[in-house]
C-alpha positions as CSV (number, residue, x, y, z in Angstrom):
1,G,13.0,46.0,-4.4
2,H,14.9,43.0,-3.4
3,A,18.4,42.3,-2.1
4,P,21.1,42.2,-4.8
5,G,21.9,38.6,-5.8
6,G,18.9,37.3,-3.9
7,Y,16.0,35.3,-5.2
8,S,13.6,37.4,-7.0
9,G,10.8,34.9,-7.2
10,P,9.4,32.8,-10.1
11,P,9.1,34.3,-13.5
12,P,5.7,35.8,-14.4
13,S,3.3,33.5,-16.1
14,V,0.5,34.2,-18.5
15,P,-2.7,32.2,-18.1
16,P,-4.0,30.4,-21.2
17,P,-7.0,32.0,-23.0
18,A,-10.5,31.2,-21.6
19,G,-11.9,27.9,-22.9
20,W,-8.5,26.5,-23.9
21,R,-8.1,22.8,-23.7
22,P,-5.5,20.4,-25.1
23,P,-6.6,18.5,-28.2
24,V,-8.3,15.2,-27.7
25,H,-7.1,12.5,-30.0
26,L,-8.6,9.3,-28.5
27,Q,-11.7,8.8,-26.5
28,P,-11.2,6.1,-23.8
29,A,-13.7,3.3,-23.7
30,P,-16.3,3.5,-21.0
31,P,-15.4,1.5,-17.8
32,R,-16.5,-2.1,-17.8
33,Q,-19.0,-3.5,-15.3
34,L,-17.3,-5.5,-12.5
35,P,-18.5,-9.0,-11.9
36,P,-20.7,-9.5,-8.8
37,Q,-18.9,-10.5,-5.6
38,D,-19.7,-13.7,-3.7
39,M,-19.5,-12.3,-0.1
40,V,-20.0,-15.8,1.5
41,D,-17.1,-17.2,-0.5
42,L,-15.0,-14.2,0.2
43,D,-15.7,-14.6,4.0
44,A,-14.8,-18.3,3.9
45,A,-11.5,-17.6,2.0
46,E,-10.7,-14.9,4.6
47,Q,-11.3,-17.3,7.5
48,R,-9.1,-20.0,5.9
49,S,-6.3,-17.5,5.4
50,Q,-6.6,-16.3,8.9
51,R,-6.4,-19.9,10.2
52,V,-3.2,-20.4,8.1
53,T,-1.7,-17.2,9.5
54,Y,-2.5,-18.1,13.1
55,G,-1.1,-21.6,12.5
56,F,2.2,-20.2,11.2
57,G,2.4,-17.8,14.1
58,A,1.8,-20.5,16.6
59,A,4.4,-22.8,15.0
60,A,6.9,-19.9,15.0
61,G,6.1,-19.2,18.7
62,V,6.6,-22.8,19.7
63,V,10.0,-22.9,17.8
64,L,11.1,-19.7,19.6
65,L,10.0,-21.0,23.0
66,V,11.9,-24.3,22.5
67,L,15.0,-22.3,21.4
68,L,14.7,-20.1,24.4
69,C,14.4,-23.1,26.8
70,L,17.4,-24.7,25.2
71,L,19.5,-21.5,25.6
72,C,18.4,-21.0,29.2
73,S,19.2,-24.6,30.0
74,R,22.7,-24.2,28.6
75,V,23.2,-21.1,30.8
76,I,21.9,-22.7,34.0
77,F,23.6,-26.1,33.6
């Protein structure tokens, strides 16, 4: 048994008959062939984007360093 008013578990389920499948109305098209990748061009694009990222990071670092120096100079003087 189980405690009165407690959870008695999920309701019983009946498995579907063997071999049952939902009806198929449309057959999807076979997957298309992807175009070949130009690995040399991909590597060059990745290197360019890495340089841009490092450039923005360096510029942000310089701006933060200048701001820090300005703030410290105001505290000291």
